[in-house]
N, C-alpha and C positions, 0 to 999 in steps of 0.2 A: 936913777928913773929909767922909766921903760914908756915903751909908745904903745898908747893904747889908741886898737885900730877897731873899728865896730864893722862887723861882718854885716852885710844885712842882703839877704839870700830872697830871694821871691818862688812861690811853685803857683802856678794858674790850677786853679781848680776842676773838678769834670764841668763844675756850674760856668754856663757863661760868664765870664770876665768878671772872678771875685777871685783875688791871689792872697797867698798866707806867704808871711815875711818872716823871718828868723833877722833876729837882732843883736847881735853878743861881740863881744870883746874880740879881737884874735887872737891879741898873746895877754894872761897873764901870771901873776907868781905863782907858787904854791902855796896853800894857805888863804889865797884873796878870795874873796866869793867871788861868782860871776853872775853881772847880772845879763838876762836873758828876755827879750820881747819877743813876743808875737804879735803879728799885725795882719787880719782881718780886710781887704782893699775890695770894695766895689769899684772896678778899672771903668766900669760900661757906661754907657750913655742912661740906662734905664734903671731902675729900684730893684735889688734882688732881695730873695728873701733866702734867711739864713737859717738852720736847723741846727742848733747844736744842744749839747746832751749836758744835764746835773743843772745844778743852780748852787750856788754860782757857777757861772759855764766853766766846764769843764776842761781843761787843754792836759797837751804832755807833752815834755821834752825829754828826749831821748840823747843818751852820750854814750858815743862806740868808744870802748879803745884802741890802743895801740894793735892789740890780737884781734880784733874784728866781732869782740864779746861786748855784747849789753853791760854796761858798766853801770848806770845808774838811768833810771826813771822818774819824773815828777810823781806821776801815778802808782807807783809803785807802794802795794799794800792797803791804797787807798779804797773808799767805799765811795760807789759817783753814784747819786741818786738819781731815778731813774724819768727823771723830767726834763720834755721833752720841750728848750725854748722855741719859740720863733720869733726872727728878728727882723726887718726890714730895715735893709742897706740904702740911704738911698746914694744916687751917684757919687760917685767921690770919697760917700763917706769909711771913716777904718775905726774898727776897734779895736781895742790894744789891752794884752794879757802880759804881765808882770810876774816876774817871781828871780829867783836867785837861785845856784847851785853851790854850796858849801863843798866842795870839792872830793867830797865822800862818796864813796858809790852804793849798791844798794846792800850793803851791809853793817854800813856805816864807818868802815874804816877808810883812812885820806887818802886820795887815789899817787901813786906816784908823775913824776912832770914827765912830760912827752907829747905826744899829738893826739887828740880826739875828734871824733868826727859827732856834730851835734844837728838832731834833726826836731823840729817841733809838729806836733799834729796834734789837729784841732776834730774831732768824734764828731759826727754830724747825725744825720737823722741814719738811722741803721737801713743798709751794713756801710758807709762811707764814713771816711774821713778824710779831711786836706792836711796835706802833706807841704812840710816848706824843703826847699830841697837841704841837702845837708851843709854843712859849713864847719870850717875844722878851727880846731881851739888849740893853742897852745901854749904846757903850762909849763913854765919856767923852773926851774930850782932854787 
C-alpha cells in the first residue's frame, strides 16, 4: 500500500484574478497511470473572459525528467485547431481539464523511477498562455 497524495499548485495569470491549478498525485508506482487535472478558476469578484485555443480546449501537461530534460508533453505531435474559444467565467467559476500520463516518454518508452517536475499549460489568445506552478511527482519502483 502506498500513500496517495494530491498536489494542488496554483499560479496566477497575467489576467486579473484568474488562476491555473495543477492537481496530481505526489507519488505513484512505476507503470501506474498518473491522473492530472488542470483547473482554471476566476478567483475575483467580477466576470472574466478566457480566450482559449482549440476545440475541444487545448491544454498541455509537461513532464521534466530528473536530468532537467523534457520527457513528455501531452501535445507532442498534436494537431491543434486554430479555433479561438471565448468563455466568460463568473466569479468563483471553475473549468477542469483532465488527462492521464502512462509514464512513457515522447518516443513511447517507459520512464524510470525517479523525481519528475510537472507543469500545466493552457494556451490562450496569442501570444499568451497560463502556466501552473510546477509540481514534484515521484515515481517509485
